[in-house]
N, C-alpha and C positions, 0 to 999 in steps of 0.2 A: 362569290358562290350564286350560282344566275339562278332563278327560278326550277329549272330543268336541275339540276344538280341538285339545288332543297328539296325536289322532290319523290328525287331518287334516292339523298341520304331517311328519309322519315319512310320510303316505302321499303327499306331495307333493315332499318332497324323493327318499321310492325312484321314483317317479317322473319327477323331474332325473337320480336318477343314474342311471336305466334308458334315459331317454335319450340322456345321452352319453357311455353304452357303446353305444350303436346310433348313435351318428351315429361315434363313432369308426372301427369298421367296415364301415360303407357308405359308398356315393354322395356319402349328403353333404356326408362330408367330405372330396370332393373334387371337387365341383360347381366349375365357372370361373363366378363373379359378372362377371369381368369384361360381359361383351356388357351386359348387365343396370345397371349402372353409369355406364359408356360412355351407354347410351340415355339413361338419366334426368339424365344428367348436361350434356346434347345437351339436352331440355327444358329444364333449368331454364339452362341459357344463352341460351336467346332472350328470358329476359325473360318466357314467357307463365306463369310459376309465379306471376308477383308479383298477379295481375287476383284479384278478394275473386271473381266472374265464377267463371273458372275454379277455383279452392281450394271454394266452395260445390256445381260440379260433380263432383269430385271422394269429394266428402263424403257428397255423395247417392251416388254410382256407388258407393262402399265399403258404405253401412247398405242398399243393394239388395240387394249381394252378398254381406253375412252374413247379410239378411232372408234368402234364398234357398235361404241352403245353410247352413243354421243346425244341419241335422241332423250331415252331414259333418262338419261342424266343433265340435258333440256330439260325431262319435263320433272325430274324431282327439284331444280333450279327453281324452276316458278312457282312451283305444286309450292314450296318453301316461302319465294320470299314474290313473290308476284310477277309480274311485270312481261316487257314482249317477248313473243321467243328469242328473238338477240341475244337476251339477256345470258340465257342457257352456252350459245356461241362463247359470252368472257369466259366463265368459268372455266372453254376446254381450251381456253390460251396457255393455259400451262403445257400444253401439249408442244409450246416453241418452246418454252422451257427444258423441256426433256431434252428439247432437238437444242435446244444450247446446250445443256450440260454433254448430251452422248459427242456430240464437236470435240468436247472440250479435256474430255474426261482422262483423255490420256496424259495427258501433261501435267494435271492435278494433282 
């Protein structure tokens, strides 16, 4: 592992540690997710998540949201983990994964 890679790993670990410490002391630690989980279970139990059309729509909405808010995603990643602005762009590479999934969804 190069010294740059070691530095990146150390930076990431510091970012995770800071996030964990922050989570232990803020509202995120006490947030009630029960309503979200209930709504997700309700949607799942309707059976509509089985539809390839529905899954495609959800993936397209996710991609659109990520692309529309890429600056906010980048700022959040940098706030959590530090590093250069390019760091947030790497997190947006999940759009490539979404595109790949959309391309192959019908055959899966």
